[in-house]
N, C-alpha and C positions, 0 to 999 in steps of 0.2 A: 697681664704679665707674662712673659716669656716662660718656657719649659726650662728648667735646669738641664745641662747636658748630661750631668749624672743620672737625674730620672731619666732621660731618654735611653740612655746606655742601658739602666736596670730592665726598662720596659721592653727593650728589644730583646735582652737576655730572656726574662719571663715568657715573651710570646713565641720567640724563636727558637728557643734553645730548652728552656723549662718544661712549658706546656706539652711539646711534642712527647714528653716522657710518659703522658696519659695513656698513650698507645702501648708503651713498653709495660705498664702495670696492669693495664686491661687485657692483655694478652698472656703475661708471666705469670700472674697471681690467679690460682685457679678461683679464689672465692670471688673474684671481680669478675673473671672471664667469664664465669656462669651468668653473671647478670646481663651480658650483653649479646648471648647466644642468639635471642631472637630479636634485637633491637635493629631497627631500620631508621636512620635520623641522621641530619645535619646538624651538628651541634657547634657553635659559635663563641670564643670568648673575645669581647672588644673593649675598647674603651675610648672615651670621647676626647679628641686631640684637634683643637682649632686651627693649629699649625699647619694642616695637610688638606689637600683639595676635599677630600672626602667627608672631613670633619671628625673621624675616628679611626683607629688602628684596630687591626687585630688577626686572627686566624681561626681557622674552622677545621672540625673532623667531619668525614663521611665515614658513618658505622652501618656496615651492611650483615647482620648474623656474626656478628664476632670478628668481623674483618673491618680493619682502620685503615683510612687514607688522611694524612695530615697534609694540610694546606696552608701556608704561610702567608695567608691574605685573606681578605673580606668576601663574604658570598650575601647576595643581596636578599634572600630569603630563607633564612635557617629555621629548621623545626624547632631548635631550642637556642637561646642565646643568654649569655651571663655579659651584660653591658655596665661598665664602671664609669661612674661621674668622670673621671679624669684618668691622665695617666699615673699621676701621683696615687690615686686613689687604688688603682690595679696594683700597683708597686707596693703600697701599704698593705693590702691583702695579703700578697703571696710572702711578704716578708713577715707574714705572722701578726701584724698590726691592726687586728680586725675590729674595727669599731662600726657603730651602726652606720655612721658616714661612708664606710668603705664597703659596704656590702652591694653587691652588684643588683641591678634591675634584671629581674629573669623574666624571659618571654618563653612560652612553651609548657605552660603548665598541663596542658592536655595529653602532653608524652610524659605524664609522673613518673612513670616507673624508669625509664630512660633517663630522665633528667635526676632522679634520685641516685641512679648507679653512677652518675658522672660526677655528681656532688661528692660522692664516696671515694672515687677514685681519685678526684683533686685533693681531697684531704689525706688519703694516703700518700700522695705525691709531696703534700707539704710536710708531714711527718718524716719521709724519706730526706728529703732534702734540709730539711731543719733539724735533724736528729745532732746531738753534742756528743752521744758514746754510740759504739758499735753495739749491734744485735748481737745475741748469743748464738743463734742458729745459723748454720752455715750458708741455707736458703735464703735468709735475710740478709747476710752479710754479701751474699752475691748479688742480690737484687739492688742493695745501696751501692756498691762499688760501678756496678753497671750504669745506673742513673748518674751517678755524680760523675763518671767518666765522658758520658753521652754530652750531659752538662755543660763540662768543661771544654770540651772540644769543639763543641757547637757555639759556645760562648765566644770564644776565642775569634773563630771565623765570622759570625755575626756583628761583632765590634770591629773587624777589620773592613766588614763591607760597610759600615757607618763611617770608615774614616778615621778611627781614633787614632791620635797621632802617634803613640807608642806602637802600638800594634800593626798600624799600616806602614811604619816606616820599617819595622822588621820585615814585614812581607814583601816591601817595594825592593829591599835589598836584597833578597834571598834568592838563589837558584831554585830550581824545583826539588824540594825536599819534602819528605814527610815526618812528622813528629808523631809518635803513638804512646799509649799508655796500654800497659798490659799486665796481667797477673799469671805466674807460671802455670802451665798445665789446663788454664781456663781461658782458651780462644774466644770462648761465647762473650766474655767481658770486655773484650778489647775495643778501643777507639782510637782514632787517629786524626790527623789534620794535615792536609796537602797544602802547601805556599810556594807561590812563584810569582815574582814581579808585581807584586801587589794583589795578587788572587789568592782566595783560598776555599778550600773544600772541606767539611769535617764529615768524616765517615765512621759507620760503627762495624765492627768486627775487625779482623786482621787486614792489612794491607796488603795484597799478595802478588801484585805486580813487580814489587822489588823489595829490597830488604829496607825498611825505614832507616832514613839519615840518623835519627837519635830516639830510643826507646827508652820510657820511663818503666822500668819494670818491678814488680813485687812480688815477694815469695809466697804469699798467701793474700786472703783477703782481709784478715785482721790486721797484716802489716799495712795494707793499702788503706785502710780505714783508719790507722794510726796518722798517718800522714794527712790523709784529706780531711779528717776531722781536727787536725791539728793538736792531738794527745799524743804523738811521738816526736821524739827530734830527729830531725832528717840526718843529722851526722851521725849520730848513734845508730841509726837505721842502717845507713850505708856501711858502717864498720862491722855491723853484725849480719851483713848480707840479707837484712830483709828489703831493702831497696837497692836496685842493681841499675846502673846508668848505663846502657850500650850505647856508648857514645863518648864524646868529650864533656866534662863535667860543666864547662862554661855553658854549652846549650842546656843541660838540666838545670842550671841557675836561671837561666834566660826563660825556659818556658815555664818553671816554677813560680817565676814572678807573674806571668801572666795567667796561671791558673789560680793564685791568690788574688787577682785584680777580679777575677769572674766569681770566685767565691766572696768576694766582698761586696759587689754589686747585687749579688743576689741574696744578700742577709741585710 
């Protein structure tokens, strides 16, 4: 049976937009960073997919004494690999539907310490992305906003590269434009997506080559999480100054629809 298109979209988001956040967590969270200080390993996450020539899809990390490189492709001989039975099983696992059948086959037990640290980081990622309420501490709020900004902008770009009809049509008709997400006074959590004539590229941090065409800007982490988690009303946030649209409101609505699409596919 062919894999449903929605499953393929979700799979792409998890492999190429969500899993790269492991690097963010492993370098930003002190307790996790410490666990990788002496790690030297190639770590792969994959799932079987009979519809591609290789028979599976995946991505891998190269970890060297706390330094991380993210590669959105398979490597033939990783030290550690978490391999899921199918696209659907990987999706179910990262959506929180963890059953015995969705647990991956694990290779690399001899690297037990690094494996344990990696699994712990995966669980932290799942907690951050699966949260329904904002954490209390500002540091935790900052981390959550950063991860969600990165996930959403990367997710839009990945779906464009897959030819998602609505998103690809948007990029095909667009001149060279940059759409950004930001929080006032906190450039370290910014993210953006640049689009032009069917092409797209997501980036982390502020876009500095020119002023973005449109920016969805929040006055605080708490305000950002209200919208990102769906616990605050967007119109009320705009009226109260918690959400500022630097650009035409019609572009904010368009970007907002795509952000919701990515959020739905990742849940």
